[in-house]
TIKE-274955 format. One record per residue (C-alpha): x, y negated, z negated; residue in three letters. Coordinates in Angstrom, 1 decimal, always signed. Last residue first. Layout:
<recs>
        u        v        w   residu
        X        Y        Z      ALA
...
</recs>
This chain:
<recs>
        u        v        w   residu
    -10.5     +2.9    +13.5      LEU
    -11.5     +6.3    +14.8      ASP
     -9.1     +9.2    +15.0      SER
     -9.2    +11.5    +18.0      ALA
     -5.9    +10.6    +19.5      PRO
     -4.2    +11.2    +16.1      SER
     -0.9     +9.4    +15.9      GLU
     -2.3     +6.7    +13.6      ALA
     -4.2     +9.1    +11.4      LYS
     -1.2    +11.4    +10.9      ALA
     +1.1     +8.4    +10.4      LYS
     -1.2     +6.9     +7.7      ILE
     -1.2    +10.3     +5.9      ASP
     +2.6    +10.5     +6.2      ARG
     +2.8     +7.0     +4.8      PHE
     +0.8     +7.9     +1.7      ASP
     +3.1    +11.0     +1.2      ASP
     +6.1     +8.7     +1.3      ALA
     +4.5     +6.7     -1.5      LEU
     +4.0     +9.8     -3.7      CYS
     +7.5    +11.0     -3.0      GLN
     +8.9     +7.6     -4.1      THR
     +6.8     +7.8     -7.3      LEU
     +8.2    +11.4     -8.0      LYS
    +11.8    +10.1     -7.5      LYS
    +11.2     +7.1     -9.7      THR
     +9.9     +9.2    -12.6      MET
    +13.0     +8.8    -14.8      PHE
    +12.8     +5.0    -14.4      SER
     +9.4     +5.2    -16.1      PHE
    +11.1     +6.0    -19.5      PHE
    +13.2     +2.9    -19.3      VAL
    +10.2     +0.9    -18.0      MET
     +8.3     +1.9    -21.1      MET
    +10.6     -0.2    -23.3      VAL
    +10.4     -3.2    -21.0      LYS
     +6.6     -2.8    -20.9      ALA
     +6.4     -2.9    -24.7      GLY
     +8.5     -6.1    -24.7      PHE
     +6.2     -7.8    -22.3      THR
     +6.5     -9.0    -18.7      GLU
     +8.1     -5.9    -17.1      PRO
     +8.8     -6.4    -13.4      THR
     +7.7     -3.6    -11.0      ALA
     +8.8     -3.3     -7.4      GLY
     +7.6     -1.6     -4.3      PHE
     +9.0     -2.3     -0.8      ASP
     +7.0     -0.3     +1.8      MET
     +8.2     +0.1     +5.3      THR
     +6.4     +1.0     +8.6      ILE
     +8.6     +1.6    +11.7      LEU
     +6.4     +1.4    +14.8      THR
     +6.6     +3.2    +18.2      THR
     +4.5     +2.8    +21.3      GLN
     +5.5     -0.6    +22.6      ASP
     +9.0     -0.3    +21.2      ASP
    +10.5     -0.3    +17.7      VAL
     +7.9     -2.9    +16.5      ARG
     +8.4     -3.4    +12.8      ASP
     +5.6     -3.1    +10.3      CYS
     +5.9     -4.3     +6.7      SER
     +4.1     -3.4     +3.6      ILE
     +5.2     -5.5     +0.6      THR
     +4.4     -4.4     -2.9      THR
     +4.7     -6.4     -6.1      LEU
     +3.8     -5.2     -9.5      TYR
     +3.8     -7.4    -12.6      HIS
     +4.1     -5.4    -15.7      CYS
     +2.5     -5.6    -19.2      GLY
     +0.2     -2.5    -18.8      HIS
     -1.2     -4.0    -15.5      SER
     -0.7     -6.9    -13.2      ARG
     -1.1     -6.4     -9.5      ALA
     +0.2     -7.9     -6.3      GLU
     -0.1     -6.9     -2.7      VAL
     +1.9     -8.3     +0.3      MET
     +1.1     -8.0     +3.9      TYR
     +3.2     -7.5     +7.0      SER
     +3.9     -7.6    +10.8      GLU
     +0.5     -7.2    +12.4      PRO
     -0.7     -9.3    +10.8      PRO
     +0.8    -11.8     +8.3      ASN
     -1.0    -11.8     +5.0      TRP
     +0.3    -12.7     +1.6      ALA
     -1.3    -12.5     -1.8      THR
     -3.5     -9.3     -1.2      ILE
     -4.9     -8.4     -4.6      THR
     -4.8     -5.3     -6.7      MET
     -6.8     -3.8     -9.6      ASP
     -5.4     -0.5    -10.8      GLU
     -6.9     +2.9    -11.6      THR
     -5.0     +6.0    -12.5      ALA
     -6.2     +9.7    -12.4      GLU
     -3.5    +12.2    -13.7      LYS
     -1.2    +14.6    -12.0      GLY
     +1.7    +12.2    -11.8      PHE
     -0.5     +9.7    -10.0      MET
     -3.9    +10.6     -8.6      ILE
     -5.6     +7.6     -7.2      ARG
     -8.2     +5.0     -8.2      THR
     -8.0     +1.6     -6.5      GLU
     -9.8     -1.5     -7.6      ARG
     -9.9     -4.2     -4.9      TRP
     -9.1     -7.8     -4.0      ALA
     -8.9     -9.5     -0.6      TYR
     -7.3    -12.9     -1.0      GLY
     -5.5    -13.0     +2.3      LEU
     -7.0    -10.4     +4.6      GLY
     -9.4     -7.5     +4.4      VAL
    -13.2     -8.0     +5.1      VAL
    -12.7     -6.7     +8.6      GLY
     -9.0     -6.6     +9.3      ASN
     -8.6    -10.4     +9.1      ASN
     -6.7    -12.3    +11.9      ASN
     -9.7    -14.6    +12.9      ALA
    -10.4    -15.6     +9.3      ALA
    -13.5    -15.2     +7.0      PRO
    -12.6    -15.5     +3.3      PRO
    -11.1    -12.2     +2.0      ALA
    -13.6    -10.0     +0.2      GLU
    -13.5     -9.7     -3.6      ALA
    -13.8     -6.8     -5.9      LEU
    -14.0     -4.0     -3.3      THR
    -14.0     -0.6     -4.9      GLU
    -11.7     +2.1     -3.5      ILE
    -11.8     +5.8     -4.7      ALA
     -9.8     +9.0     -4.7      THR
     -6.5     +7.9     -3.2      ILE
     -3.8    +10.6     -3.1      GLY
     -5.1    +11.9     +0.2      GLU
     -4.8     +8.7     +2.1      ILE
     -7.0     +8.2     +5.1      THR
    -10.6     +8.6     +3.7      GLU
     -9.6     +7.0     +0.4      ALA
     -8.1     +4.1     +2.4      ALA
    -11.5     +3.2     +3.9      ASP
    -11.9     -0.2     +2.1      PRO
     -8.1     -0.7     +2.4      ILE
     -7.9     -0.8     +6.1      ASN
     -4.5     -2.5     +5.9      SER
     -2.4     +0.6     +6.8      ALA
     -4.8     +1.6     +9.6      ILE
     -4.9     -1.9    +11.2      GLN
     -1.1     -2.2    +10.8      PHE
     -0.4     +1.1    +12.5      VAL
     -2.8     +0.3    +15.4      ARG
     -1.3     -3.2    +16.0      GLU
     +2.2     -1.8    +15.8      ILE
     +1.6     +0.6    +18.6      PRO
     +1.8     +4.4    +17.7      ALA
     +4.4     +7.0    +17.2      ASN
     +5.1     +6.3    +13.6      ILE
     +8.5     +6.0    +11.9      THR
     +8.2     +6.1     +8.2      GLU
     +9.8     +4.0     +5.5      SER
    +10.0     +4.0     +1.7      VAL
    +11.7     +1.4     -0.5      ILE
    +11.5     +1.5     -4.3      ILE
    +12.8     -1.6     -6.0      PRO
    +15.1     -1.2     -9.0      LYS
    +13.3     -1.3    -12.3      MET
</recs>
């Protein structure tokens, strides 16, 4: 599967955008498509963590995908605030790798980008990837919707972090 790359320009400082985008414990309150988050492992304490979130944070995320509920376990495997973090998951014979990056456009504008890829690791997953490739447009729209929700919160003067 070719990587899916989605970007959104947000009228908010990079630190605010990163804090909202990496606030995984509260993601169900920010992102409409996410219905539940369960923390599986908190990141070890570090000065640059976002609360319990940082390198090593693991969670179970339930969201609506293609009209059905889907649950995946994920882990942060790289952490470089406020510029980026990487998430990995293994499920259904695939290795999923997602990088969220924030680029400072100016003091009050941030470009957030998600690079999502899936690598099949089993024969069955390779076969399913052929069918999955037809749903790339729908998945891209789902990821863009997530960023629009992050944008709405980051640009809202009344939103609490």
